[in-house]
Backbone as XML, in Angstrom:
<?xml version="1.0"?>
<chain id="A" units="angstrom">
  <residue number="1" name="MET">
    <atom name="N" x="111.978" y="82.404" z="67.593"/>
    <atom name="CA" x="110.610" y="82.854" z="67.800"/>
    <atom name="C" x="110.221" y="82.699" z="69.260"/>
  </residue>
  <residue number="2" name="ASP">
    <atom name="N" x="109.567" y="83.712" z="69.795"/>
    <atom name="CA" x="109.147" y="83.689" z="71.191"/>
    <atom name="C" x="108.061" y="82.649" z="71.419"/>
  </residue>
  <residue number="3" name="SER">
    <atom name="N" x="108.094" y="82.049" z="72.587"/>
    <atom name="CA" x="107.036" y="81.116" z="72.940"/>
    <atom name="C" x="105.773" y="81.911" z="73.285"/>
  </residue>
  <residue number="4" name="PHE">
    <atom name="N" x="104.686" y="81.228" z="73.290"/>
    <atom name="CA" x="103.411" y="81.866" z="73.638"/>
    <atom name="C" x="103.490" y="82.481" z="75.025"/>
  </residue>
  <residue number="5" name="GLU">
    <atom name="N" x="104.067" y="81.764" z="75.968"/>
    <atom name="CA" x="104.165" y="82.245" z="77.346"/>
    <atom name="C" x="105.029" y="83.508" z="77.435"/>
  </residue>
  <residue number="6" name="GLU">
    <atom name="N" x="106.131" y="83.537" z="76.694"/>
    <atom name="CA" x="106.985" y="84.727" z="76.690"/>
    <atom name="C" x="106.237" y="85.931" z="76.113"/>
  </residue>
  <residue number="7" name="ARG">
    <atom name="N" x="105.509" y="85.710" z="75.032"/>
    <atom name="CA" x="104.727" y="86.778" z="74.407"/>
    <atom name="C" x="103.640" y="87.282" z="75.358"/>
  </residue>
  <residue number="8" name="LEU">
    <atom name="N" x="102.986" y="86.355" z="76.031"/>
    <atom name="CA" x="101.935" y="86.715" z="76.983"/>
    <atom name="C" x="102.519" y="87.510" z="78.147"/>
  </residue>
  <residue number="9" name="ASN">
    <atom name="N" x="103.634" y="87.068" z="78.689"/>
    <atom name="CA" x="104.286" y="87.782" z="79.786"/>
    <atom name="C" x="104.698" y="89.185" z="79.351"/>
  </residue>
  <residue number="10" name="ARG">
    <atom name="N" x="105.220" y="89.313" z="78.147"/>
    <atom name="CA" x="105.633" y="90.618" z="77.640"/>
    <atom name="C" x="104.399" y="91.533" z="77.480"/>
  </residue>
  <residue number="11" name="MET">
    <atom name="N" x="103.329" y="91.014" z="76.951"/>
    <atom name="CA" x="102.108" y="91.829" z="76.789"/>
    <atom name="C" x="101.547" y="92.237" z="78.136"/>
  </residue>
  <residue number="12" name="GLU">
    <atom name="N" x="101.538" y="91.346" z="79.106"/>
    <atom name="CA" x="101.058" y="91.701" z="80.446"/>
    <atom name="C" x="101.918" y="92.798" z="81.045"/>
  </residue>
  <residue number="13" name="PHE">
    <atom name="N" x="103.214" y="92.699" z="80.883"/>
    <atom name="CA" x="104.116" y="93.748" z="81.358"/>
    <atom name="C" x="103.831" y="95.071" z="80.677"/>
  </residue>
  <residue number="14" name="GLN">
    <atom name="N" x="103.639" y="95.040" z="79.384"/>
    <atom name="CA" x="103.358" y="96.270" z="78.632"/>
    <atom name="C" x="102.035" y="96.888" z="79.055"/>
  </residue>
  <residue number="15" name="VAL">
    <atom name="N" x="101.049" y="96.063" z="79.344"/>
    <atom name="CA" x="99.764" y="96.577" z="79.821"/>
    <atom name="C" x="99.930" y="97.234" z="81.181"/>
  </residue>
  <residue number="16" name="ARG">
    <atom name="N" x="100.708" y="96.614" z="82.057"/>
    <atom name="CA" x="100.971" y="97.227" z="83.364"/>
    <atom name="C" x="101.666" y="98.574" z="83.200"/>
  </residue>
  <residue number="17" name="LEU">
    <atom name="N" x="102.619" y="98.653" z="82.287"/>
    <atom name="CA" x="103.297" y="99.930" z="82.024"/>
    <atom name="C" x="102.311" y="100.978" z="81.517"/>
  </residue>
  <residue number="18" name="LEU">
    <atom name="N" x="101.481" y="100.587" z="80.573"/>
    <atom name="CA" x="100.495" y="101.535" z="80.041"/>
    <atom name="C" x="99.500" y="101.951" z="81.114"/>
  </residue>
  <residue number="19" name="ALA">
    <atom name="N" x="99.094" y="101.015" z="81.944"/>
    <atom name="CA" x="98.149" y="101.328" z="83.025"/>
    <atom name="C" x="98.765" y="102.334" z="83.998"/>
  </residue>
  <residue number="20" name="SER">
    <atom name="N" x="100.062" y="102.240" z="84.191"/>
    <atom name="CA" x="100.716" y="103.187" z="85.108"/>
    <atom name="C" x="100.710" y="104.600" z="84.539"/>
  </residue>
  <residue number="21" name="LEU">
    <atom name="N" x="100.544" y="104.735" z="83.224"/>
    <atom name="CA" x="100.502" y="106.051" z="82.599"/>
    <atom name="C" x="99.120" y="106.698" z="82.709"/>
  </residue>
  <residue number="22" name="ILE">
    <atom name="N" x="98.113" y="105.883" z="82.930"/>
    <atom name="CA" x="96.754" y="106.410" z="83.049"/>
    <atom name="C" x="96.613" y="107.062" z="84.413"/>
  </residue>
  <residue number="23" name="LYS">
    <atom name="N" x="96.212" y="108.291" z="84.396"/>
    <atom name="CA" x="96.029" y="108.996" z="85.651"/>
    <atom name="C" x="94.672" y="108.600" z="86.233"/>
  </residue>
  <residue number="24" name="LYS">
    <atom name="N" x="94.737" y="107.942" z="87.372"/>
    <atom name="CA" x="93.534" y="107.428" z="88.003"/>
    <atom name="C" x="92.514" y="108.534" z="88.268"/>
  </residue>
  <residue number="25" name="ASP">
    <atom name="N" x="92.985" y="109.724" z="88.590"/>
    <atom name="CA" x="92.073" y="110.834" z="88.871"/>
    <atom name="C" x="91.379" y="111.346" z="87.608"/>
  </residue>
  <residue number="26" name="GLU">
    <atom name="N" x="92.038" y="111.213" z="86.455"/>
    <atom name="CA" x="91.463" y="111.708" z="85.209"/>
    <atom name="C" x="90.630" y="110.669" z="84.477"/>
  </residue>
  <residue number="27" name="HIS">
    <atom name="N" x="90.995" y="109.416" z="84.601"/>
    <atom name="CA" x="90.318" y="108.332" z="83.894"/>
    <atom name="C" x="90.044" y="107.160" z="84.859"/>
  </residue>
  <residue number="28" name="PRO">
    <atom name="N" x="89.285" y="107.409" z="85.906"/>
    <atom name="CA" x="89.117" y="106.374" z="86.925"/>
    <atom name="C" x="88.411" y="105.110" z="86.440"/>
  </residue>
  <residue number="29" name="PHE">
    <atom name="N" x="87.472" y="105.271" z="85.504"/>
    <atom name="CA" x="86.787" y="104.067" z="85.033"/>
    <atom name="C" x="87.724" y="103.214" z="84.172"/>
  </residue>
  <residue number="30" name="MET">
    <atom name="N" x="88.465" y="103.854" z="83.280"/>
    <atom name="CA" x="89.400" y="103.085" z="82.445"/>
    <atom name="C" x="90.464" y="102.411" z="83.307"/>
  </residue>
  <residue number="31" name="TYR">
    <atom name="N" x="90.918" y="103.110" z="84.335"/>
    <atom name="CA" x="91.879" y="102.536" z="85.265"/>
    <atom name="C" x="91.272" y="101.303" z="85.938"/>
  </residue>
  <residue number="32" name="MET">
    <atom name="N" x="90.008" y="101.414" z="86.348"/>
    <atom name="CA" x="89.320" y="100.309" z="87.008"/>
    <atom name="C" x="89.189" y="99.110" z="86.076"/>
  </residue>
  <residue number="33" name="VAL">
    <atom name="N" x="88.881" y="99.358" z="84.807"/>
    <atom name="CA" x="88.742" y="98.267" z="83.830"/>
    <atom name="C" x="90.054" y="97.478" z="83.743"/>
  </residue>
  <residue number="34" name="ILE">
    <atom name="N" x="91.154" y="98.191" z="83.719"/>
    <atom name="CA" x="92.456" y="97.525" z="83.644"/>
    <atom name="C" x="92.782" y="96.831" z="84.961"/>
  </residue>
  <residue number="35" name="GLU">
    <atom name="N" x="92.565" y="97.540" z="86.059"/>
    <atom name="CA" x="92.880" y="97.010" z="87.382"/>
    <atom name="C" x="92.091" y="95.743" z="87.692"/>
  </residue>
  <residue number="36" name="LYS">
    <atom name="N" x="90.822" y="95.729" z="87.318"/>
    <atom name="CA" x="89.953" y="94.577" z="87.598"/>
    <atom name="C" x="90.030" y="93.511" z="86.507"/>
  </residue>
  <residue number="37" name="GLN">
    <atom name="N" x="90.862" y="93.781" z="85.500"/>
    <atom name="CA" x="91.106" y="92.837" z="84.409"/>
    <atom name="C" x="89.847" y="92.427" z="83.665"/>
  </residue>
  <residue number="38" name="LEU">
    <atom name="N" x="89.021" y="93.420" z="83.345"/>
    <atom name="CA" x="87.835" y="93.138" z="82.545"/>
    <atom name="C" x="88.256" y="92.841" z="81.112"/>
  </residue>
  <residue number="39" name="SER">
    <atom name="N" x="87.578" y="91.896" z="80.535"/>
    <atom name="CA" x="87.814" y="91.610" z="79.122"/>
    <atom name="C" x="87.120" y="92.669" z="78.276"/>
  </residue>
  <residue number="40" name="GLU">
    <atom name="N" x="87.415" y="92.681" z="76.996"/>
    <atom name="CA" x="86.744" y="93.628" z="76.113"/>
    <atom name="C" x="85.237" y="93.400" z="76.134"/>
  </residue>
  <residue number="41" name="LYS">
    <atom name="N" x="84.831" y="92.140" z="76.147"/>
    <atom name="CA" x="83.399" y="91.810" z="76.180"/>
    <atom name="C" x="82.773" y="92.296" z="77.481"/>
  </residue>
  <residue number="42" name="GLU">
    <atom name="N" x="83.445" y="92.095" z="78.611"/>
    <atom name="CA" x="82.909" y="92.546" z="79.888"/>
    <atom name="C" x="82.804" y="94.068" z="79.940"/>
  </residue>
  <residue number="43" name="HIS">
    <atom name="N" x="83.792" y="94.757" z="79.412"/>
    <atom name="CA" x="83.749" y="96.219" z="79.352"/>
    <atom name="C" x="82.573" y="96.661" z="78.514"/>
  </residue>
  <residue number="44" name="GLN">
    <atom name="N" x="82.401" y="96.026" z="77.361"/>
    <atom name="CA" x="81.272" y="96.375" z="76.466"/>
    <atom name="C" x="79.948" y="96.133" z="77.160"/>
  </residue>
  <residue number="45" name="GLN">
    <atom name="N" x="79.825" y="95.064" z="77.924"/>
    <atom name="CA" x="78.581" y="94.785" z="78.636"/>
    <atom name="C" x="78.276" y="95.855" z="79.664"/>
  </residue>
  <residue number="46" name="VAL">
    <atom name="N" x="79.296" y="96.330" z="80.371"/>
    <atom name="CA" x="79.089" y="97.402" z="81.347"/>
    <atom name="C" x="78.616" y="98.672" z="80.637"/>
  </residue>
  <residue number="47" name="MET">
    <atom name="N" x="79.266" y="99.001" z="79.535"/>
    <atom name="CA" x="78.882" y="100.202" z="78.792"/>
    <atom name="C" x="77.480" y="100.081" z="78.227"/>
  </residue>
  <residue number="48" name="GLU">
    <atom name="N" x="77.114" y="98.926" z="77.719"/>
    <atom name="CA" x="75.758" y="98.710" z="77.197"/>
    <atom name="C" x="74.726" y="98.795" z="78.322"/>
  </residue>
  <residue number="49" name="LEU">
    <atom name="N" x="75.040" y="98.228" z="79.482"/>
    <atom name="CA" x="74.138" y="98.337" z="80.627"/>
    <atom name="C" x="73.911" y="99.793" z="81.003"/>
  </residue>
  <residue number="50" name="CYS">
    <atom name="N" x="74.995" y="100.541" z="81.120"/>
    <atom name="CA" x="74.894" y="101.955" z="81.502"/>
    <atom name="C" x="74.136" y="102.753" z="80.431"/>
  </residue>
  <residue number="51" name="ASP">
    <atom name="N" x="74.376" y="102.447" z="79.174"/>
    <atom name="CA" x="73.677" y="103.144" z="78.093"/>
    <atom name="C" x="72.181" y="102.852" z="78.154"/>
  </residue>
  <residue number="52" name="LYS">
    <atom name="N" x="71.821" y="101.586" z="78.370"/>
    <atom name="CA" x="70.414" y="101.209" z="78.464"/>
    <atom name="C" x="69.751" y="101.908" z="79.662"/>
  </residue>
  <residue number="53" name="LEU">
    <atom name="N" x="70.420" y="101.883" z="80.821"/>
    <atom name="CA" x="69.868" y="102.517" z="82.000"/>
    <atom name="C" x="69.789" y="104.021" z="81.841"/>
  </residue>
  <residue number="54" name="ASP">
    <atom name="N" x="70.756" y="104.621" z="81.154"/>
    <atom name="CA" x="70.732" y="106.058" z="80.922"/>
    <atom name="C" x="69.558" y="106.453" z="80.037"/>
  </residue>
  <residue number="55" name="ARG">
    <atom name="N" x="69.278" y="105.641" z="79.004"/>
    <atom name="CA" x="68.116" y="105.928" z="78.145"/>
    <atom name="C" x="66.813" y="105.824" z="78.937"/>
  </residue>
  <residue number="56" name="LEU">
    <atom name="N" x="66.706" y="104.802" z="79.785"/>
    <atom name="CA" x="65.522" y="104.661" z="80.635"/>
    <atom name="C" x="65.410" y="105.823" z="81.617"/>
  </residue>
  <residue number="57" name="TYR">
    <atom name="N" x="66.534" y="106.236" z="82.162"/>
    <atom name="CA" x="66.604" y="107.363" z="83.095"/>
    <atom name="C" x="66.096" y="108.633" z="82.423"/>
  </residue>
  <residue number="58" name="GLN">
    <atom name="N" x="66.587" y="108.922" z="81.237"/>
    <atom name="CA" x="66.171" y="110.127" z="80.505"/>
    <atom name="C" x="64.681" y="110.079" z="80.180"/>
  </residue>
  <residue number="59" name="LYS">
    <atom name="N" x="64.197" y="108.914" z="79.817"/>
    <atom name="CA" x="62.770" y="108.728" z="79.503"/>
    <atom name="C" x="61.923" y="108.961" z="80.763"/>
  </residue>
  <residue number="60" name="GLN">
    <atom name="N" x="62.358" y="108.367" z="81.868"/>
    <atom name="CA" x="61.599" y="108.510" z="83.104"/>
    <atom name="C" x="61.630" y="109.962" z="83.598"/>
  </residue>
  <residue number="61" name="LYS">
    <atom name="N" x="62.773" y="110.622" z="83.488"/>
    <atom name="CA" x="62.851" y="112.032" z="83.887"/>
    <atom name="C" x="61.885" y="112.873" z="83.040"/>
  </residue>
  <residue number="62" name="ALA">
    <atom name="N" x="61.825" y="112.602" z="81.760"/>
    <atom name="CA" x="60.929" y="113.338" z="80.873"/>
    <atom name="C" x="59.467" y="113.114" z="81.242"/>
  </residue>
  <residue number="63" name="GLN">
    <atom name="N" x="59.193" y="111.958" z="81.832"/>
    <atom name="CA" x="57.821" y="111.630" z="82.271"/>
    <atom name="C" x="57.534" y="112.170" z="83.661"/>
  </residue>
  <residue number="64" name="GLY">
    <atom name="N" x="58.496" y="112.815" z="84.272"/>
    <atom name="CA" x="58.283" y="113.419" z="85.580"/>
    <atom name="C" x="58.698" y="112.591" z="86.778"/>
  </residue>
  <residue number="65" name="PHE">
    <atom name="N" x="59.351" y="111.459" z="86.530"/>
    <atom name="CA" x="59.830" y="110.636" z="87.636"/>
    <atom name="C" x="60.898" y="111.411" z="88.416"/>
  </residue>
  <residue number="66" name="VAL">
    <atom name="N" x="60.924" y="111.218" z="89.712"/>
    <atom name="CA" x="61.952" y="111.836" z="90.552"/>
    <atom name="C" x="62.712" y="110.788" z="91.381"/>
  </residue>
  <residue number="67" name="ARG">
    <atom name="N" x="62.254" y="109.558" z="91.351"/>
    <atom name="CA" x="62.906" y="108.471" z="92.096"/>
    <atom name="C" x="63.300" y="107.384" z="91.107"/>
  </residue>
  <residue number="68" name="PHE">
    <atom name="N" x="64.519" y="106.865" z="91.280"/>
    <atom name="CA" x="65.062" y="105.951" z="90.287"/>
    <atom name="C" x="65.649" y="104.691" z="90.927"/>
  </residue>
  <residue number="69" name="GLU">
    <atom name="N" x="65.055" y="104.257" z="92.042"/>
    <atom name="CA" x="65.547" y="103.066" z="92.734"/>
    <atom name="C" x="65.500" y="101.828" z="91.847"/>
  </residue>
  <residue number="70" name="GLY">
    <atom name="N" x="64.496" y="101.761" z="90.982"/>
    <atom name="CA" x="64.377" y="100.605" z="90.091"/>
    <atom name="C" x="65.565" y="100.511" z="89.145"/>
  </residue>
  <residue number="71" name="LEU">
    <atom name="N" x="66.021" y="101.644" z="88.658"/>
    <atom name="CA" x="67.187" y="101.640" z="87.783"/>
    <atom name="C" x="68.453" y="101.256" z="88.534"/>
  </residue>
  <residue number="72" name="LEU">
    <atom name="N" x="68.566" y="101.723" z="89.762"/>
    <atom name="CA" x="69.715" y="101.348" z="90.584"/>
    <atom name="C" x="69.684" y="99.839" z="90.845"/>
  </residue>
  <residue number="73" name="THR">
    <atom name="N" x="68.518" y="99.296" z="91.096"/>
    <atom name="CA" x="68.390" y="97.849" z="91.318"/>
    <atom name="C" x="68.884" y="97.084" z="90.092"/>
  </residue>
  <residue number="74" name="LEU">
    <atom name="N" x="68.501" y="97.528" z="88.901"/>
    <atom name="CA" x="68.972" y="96.875" z="87.674"/>
    <atom name="C" x="70.487" y="96.977" z="87.537"/>
  </residue>
  <residue number="75" name="PHE">
    <atom name="N" x="71.035" y="98.125" z="87.892"/>
    <atom name="CA" x="72.476" y="98.337" z="87.843"/>
    <atom name="C" x="73.182" y="97.354" z="88.789"/>
  </residue>
  <residue number="76" name="VAL">
    <atom name="N" x="72.670" y="97.240" z="89.997"/>
    <atom name="CA" x="73.266" y="96.335" z="90.996"/>
    <atom name="C" x="73.186" y="94.888" z="90.510"/>
  </residue>
  <residue number="77" name="GLN">
    <atom name="N" x="72.031" y="94.502" z="89.971"/>
    <atom name="CA" x="71.829" y="93.120" z="89.541"/>
    <atom name="C" x="72.687" y="92.746" z="88.340"/>
  </residue>
  <residue number="78" name="ASP">
    <atom name="N" x="72.837" y="93.674" z="87.400"/>
    <atom name="CA" x="73.465" y="93.341" z="86.118"/>
    <atom name="C" x="74.940" y="93.743" z="86.001"/>
  </residue>
  <residue number="79" name="LEU">
    <atom name="N" x="75.466" y="94.475" z="86.981"/>
    <atom name="CA" x="76.857" y="94.895" z="86.924"/>
    <atom name="C" x="77.774" y="93.690" z="87.046"/>
  </residue>
  <residue number="80" name="ASN">
    <atom name="N" x="78.819" y="93.689" z="86.288"/>
    <atom name="CA" x="79.804" y="92.612" z="86.322"/>
    <atom name="C" x="80.248" y="92.347" z="87.760"/>
  </residue>
  <residue number="81" name="GLU">
    <atom name="N" x="80.372" y="91.069" z="88.094"/>
    <atom name="CA" x="80.705" y="90.692" z="89.474"/>
    <atom name="C" x="82.114" y="91.107" z="89.875"/>
  </residue>
  <residue number="82" name="LYS">
    <atom name="N" x="82.959" y="91.462" z="88.929"/>
    <atom name="CA" x="84.314" y="91.930" z="89.248"/>
    <atom name="C" x="84.288" y="93.374" z="89.771"/>
  </residue>
  <residue number="83" name="LEU">
    <atom name="N" x="83.175" y="94.061" z="89.566"/>
    <atom name="CA" x="83.087" y="95.480" z="89.914"/>
    <atom name="C" x="82.194" y="95.692" z="91.134"/>
  </residue>
  <residue number="84" name="GLU">
    <atom name="N" x="82.585" y="96.638" z="91.970"/>
    <atom name="CA" x="81.789" y="97.043" z="93.126"/>
    <atom name="C" x="80.890" y="98.194" z="92.686"/>
  </residue>
  <residue number="85" name="VAL">
    <atom name="N" x="79.657" y="98.165" z="93.113"/>
    <atom name="CA" x="78.638" y="99.096" z="92.617"/>
    <atom name="C" x="79.012" y="100.555" z="92.871"/>
  </residue>
  <residue number="86" name="LYS">
    <atom name="N" x="79.249" y="100.915" z="94.117"/>
    <atom name="CA" x="79.506" y="102.315" z="94.447"/>
    <atom name="C" x="80.804" y="102.800" z="93.799"/>
  </residue>
  <residue number="87" name="GLU">
    <atom name="N" x="81.841" y="101.996" z="93.863"/>
    <atom name="CA" x="83.126" y="102.369" z="93.272"/>
    <atom name="C" x="82.989" y="102.584" z="91.755"/>
  </residue>
  <residue number="88" name="THR">
    <atom name="N" x="82.203" y="101.739" z="91.110"/>
    <atom name="CA" x="81.988" y="101.860" z="89.661"/>
    <atom name="C" x="81.209" y="103.126" z="89.344"/>
  </residue>
  <residue number="89" name="ALA">
    <atom name="N" x="80.156" y="103.397" z="90.102"/>
    <atom name="CA" x="79.363" y="104.601" z="89.879"/>
    <atom name="C" x="80.225" y="105.851" z="90.078"/>
  </residue>
  <residue number="90" name="GLN">
    <atom name="N" x="81.077" y="105.836" z="91.094"/>
    <atom name="CA" x="81.966" y="106.980" z="91.344"/>
    <atom name="C" x="82.945" y="107.154" z="90.190"/>
  </residue>
  <residue number="91" name="ALA">
    <atom name="N" x="83.513" y="106.056" z="89.713"/>
    <atom name="CA" x="84.494" y="106.133" z="88.631"/>
    <atom name="C" x="83.844" y="106.641" z="87.342"/>
  </residue>
  <residue number="92" name="LEU">
    <atom name="N" x="82.655" y="106.132" z="87.044"/>
    <atom name="CA" x="81.954" y="106.580" z="85.828"/>
    <atom name="C" x="81.622" y="108.063" z="85.946"/>
  </residue>
  <residue number="93" name="PHE">
    <atom name="N" x="81.135" y="108.475" z="87.105"/>
    <atom name="CA" x="80.777" y="109.881" z="87.316"/>
    <atom name="C" x="82.005" y="110.775" z="87.172"/>
  </residue>
  <residue number="94" name="LYS">
    <atom name="N" x="83.097" y="110.418" z="87.838"/>
    <atom name="CA" x="84.311" y="111.238" z="87.804"/>
    <atom name="C" x="84.889" y="111.338" z="86.395"/>
  </residue>
  <residue number="95" name="GLN">
    <atom name="N" x="84.683" y="110.302" z="85.601"/>
    <atom name="CA" x="85.201" y="110.312" z="84.237"/>
    <atom name="C" x="84.232" y="111.010" z="83.283"/>
  </residue>
  <residue number="96" name="GLY">
    <atom name="N" x="83.065" y="111.408" z="83.781"/>
    <atom name="CA" x="82.110" y="112.118" z="82.946"/>
    <atom name="C" x="81.248" y="111.213" z="82.087"/>
  </residue>
  <residue number="97" name="LEU">
    <atom name="N" x="81.134" y="109.960" z="82.491"/>
    <atom name="CA" x="80.312" y="109.002" z="81.750"/>
    <atom name="C" x="78.981" y="108.810" z="82.491"/>
  </residue>
  <residue number="98" name="PHE">
    <atom name="N" x="77.892" y="109.052" z="81.790"/>
    <atom name="CA" x="76.541" y="108.879" z="82.354"/>
    <atom name="C" x="76.405" y="109.690" z="83.652"/>
  </residue>
  <residue number="99" name="SER">
    <atom name="N" x="76.873" y="110.910" z="83.618"/>
    <atom name="CA" x="77.032" y="111.735" z="84.819"/>
    <atom name="C" x="75.758" y="111.935" z="85.628"/>
  </residue>
  <residue number="100" name="GLN">
    <atom name="N" x="74.667" y="112.298" z="84.976"/>
    <atom name="CA" x="73.428" y="112.532" z="85.730"/>
    <atom name="C" x="72.933" y="111.262" z="86.393"/>
  </residue>
  <residue number="101" name="LEU">
    <atom name="N" x="72.931" y="110.176" z="85.642"/>
    <atom name="CA" x="72.482" y="108.889" z="86.163"/>
    <atom name="C" x="73.359" y="108.463" z="87.343"/>
  </residue>
  <residue number="102" name="MET">
    <atom name="N" x="74.675" y="108.538" z="87.180"/>
    <atom name="CA" x="75.578" y="108.114" z="88.242"/>
    <atom name="C" x="75.465" y="109.034" z="89.454"/>
  </residue>
  <residue number="103" name="SER">
    <atom name="N" x="75.214" y="110.308" z="89.235"/>
    <atom name="CA" x="75.018" y="111.237" z="90.352"/>
    <atom name="C" x="73.804" y="110.820" z="91.176"/>
  </residue>
  <residue number="104" name="ASP">
    <atom name="N" x="72.720" y="110.483" z="90.515"/>
    <atom name="CA" x="71.531" y="110.018" z="91.241"/>
    <atom name="C" x="71.800" y="108.681" z="91.935"/>
  </residue>
  <residue number="105" name="PHE">
    <atom name="N" x="72.499" y="107.765" z="91.249"/>
    <atom name="CA" x="72.837" y="106.483" z="91.876"/>
    <atom name="C" x="73.661" y="106.716" z="93.142"/>
  </residue>
  <residue number="106" name="LEU">
    <atom name="N" x="74.660" y="107.591" z="93.057"/>
    <atom name="CA" x="75.505" y="107.862" z="94.211"/>
    <atom name="C" x="74.729" y="108.486" z="95.346"/>
  </residue>
  <residue number="107" name="SER">
    <atom name="N" x="73.783" y="109.373" z="95.018"/>
    <atom name="CA" x="72.931" y="109.978" z="96.072"/>
    <atom name="C" x="72.142" y="108.897" z="96.783"/>
  </residue>
  <residue number="108" name="MET">
    <atom name="N" x="71.556" y="107.980" z="96.009"/>
    <atom name="CA" x="70.777" y="106.896" z="96.619"/>
    <atom name="C" x="71.665" y="105.977" z="97.429"/>
  </residue>
  <residue number="109" name="LEU">
    <atom name="N" x="72.841" y="105.653" z="96.915"/>
    <atom name="CA" x="73.753" y="104.772" z="97.633"/>
    <atom name="C" x="74.249" y="105.401" z="98.925"/>
  </residue>
  <residue number="110" name="ASN">
    <atom name="N" x="74.441" y="106.715" z="98.927"/>
    <atom name="CA" x="74.891" y="107.406" z="100.144"/>
    <atom name="C" x="73.788" y="107.508" z="101.181"/>
  </residue>
  <residue number="111" name="ASP">
    <atom name="N" x="72.525" y="107.434" z="100.730"/>
    <atom name="CA" x="71.400" y="107.487" z="101.654"/>
    <atom name="C" x="71.216" y="106.194" z="102.427"/>
  </residue>
  <residue number="112" name="TYR">
    <atom name="N" x="71.787" y="105.097" z="101.938"/>
    <atom name="CA" x="71.602" y="103.809" z="102.578"/>
    <atom name="C" x="72.704" y="103.481" z="103.523"/>
  </residue>
</chain>
């Protein structure tokens, strides 16, 4: 029977192999999750944050808001510390996740 360490090393190797199959250009956010070694819980927290901000974004847009700095501030404050804000927004946008919100975030980030 394999030791725990051998099993862990084998799984880490297999994850690296699988990560190499992910095309960074097609799935940049998933690649980032693996590269930054986010746990399942951390990934879920990022997705929940983005979902919450996206709902607020849609609500504010419907109310006629055109500036969303407050939402960007929440994103910056609550994003996992393993992730860089602009890089994460770019990866989410390129992967087609929360596209409108991330597009506005990137516009604001490029203005600064």
